[in-house]
BAVOTI-338729 format. One record per residue (C-alpha): x, y, z; residue number from 1. Coordinates in pm, whole numbers, always signed. Layout:
X,Y,Z,NUM
...
END
This chain:
+2610,+430,-6117,1
+2297,+333,-6311,2
+2052,+605,-6400,3
+1726,+613,-6204,4
+1423,+444,-6361,5
+1185,+721,-6467,6
+894,+493,-6553,7
+564,+560,-6379,8
+601,+244,-6167,9
+933,+355,-6020,10
+937,+520,-5677,11
+954,+897,-5691,12
+1207,+1095,-5490,13
+1131,+1415,-5303,14
+1395,+1607,-5113,15
+1295,+1836,-4825,16
+1540,+2093,-4688,17
+1499,+2377,-4444,18
+1658,+2716,-4486,19
+1742,+2978,-4226,20
+1887,+3295,-4373,21
+2038,+3107,-4669,22
+2328,+3250,-4864,23
+2316,+3367,-5223,24
+2458,+3032,-5339,25
+2182,+2826,-5172,26
+2044,+2671,-5491,27
+2391,+2627,-5644,28
+2487,+2403,-5350,29
+2187,+2180,-5421,30
+2207,+2182,-5803,31
+2289,+1812,-5841,32
+2016,+1711,-5593,33
+1761,+1929,-5774,34
+1853,+1770,-6106,35
+1819,+1419,-5962,36
+1488,+1437,-5773,37
+1125,+1468,-5878,38
+1048,+1735,-5618,39
+1281,+1964,-5422,40
+1097,+2136,-5139,41
+1250,+2422,-4941,42
+1086,+2522,-4613,43
+1209,+2873,-4534,44
+1249,+2905,-4158,45
+1376,+3264,-4174,46
+1176,+3504,-3951,47
+1011,+3754,-4184,48
+1090,+3531,-4484,49
+1383,+3537,-4720,50
+1399,+3687,-5068,51
+1565,+3415,-5273,52
+1624,+3666,-5548,53
+1568,+3655,-5919,54
+1677,+3298,-5978,55
+1537,+3074,-6251,56
+1420,+2752,-6086,57
+1279,+2435,-6240,58
+911,+2362,-6181,59
+1007,+2075,-5948,60
+1137,+2328,-5691,61
+880,+2447,-5438,62
+952,+2712,-5174,63
+726,+2721,-4869,64
+734,+3045,-4670,65
+519,+3187,-4393,66
+769,+3428,-4238,67
+809,+3233,-3915,68
+1079,+3018,-3760,69
+882,+2706,-3679,70
+1176,+2499,-3557,71
+1345,+2224,-3748,72
+1105,+1939,-3667,73
+792,+2136,-3757,74
+951,+2272,-4074,75
+1052,+1924,-4190,76
+700,+1793,-4119,77
+552,+2075,-4330,78
+787,+1982,-4615,79
+706,+1612,-4584,80
+332,+1689,-4591,81
+386,+1891,-4909,82
+581,+1602,-5064,83
+301,+1359,-4988,84
+47,+1579,-5165,85
END
């Protein structure tokens, strides 16, 4: 598989995922996706929020939390809006 073109004219890739009470291995499961994309956006849909713990994350990872379960569609739209910005 050829490596992605990282020049400024190449399309950029953002990945949006939702989380609901994620396990301790949440970021481990997405490690290859995080390494591949320009932005990895997690919308936490856990009521009351989730403490992702003391994990060292690259700057491209963004976690959006407001302590509410917004539903899957709304959460994905929030993540997509963040990716567009």
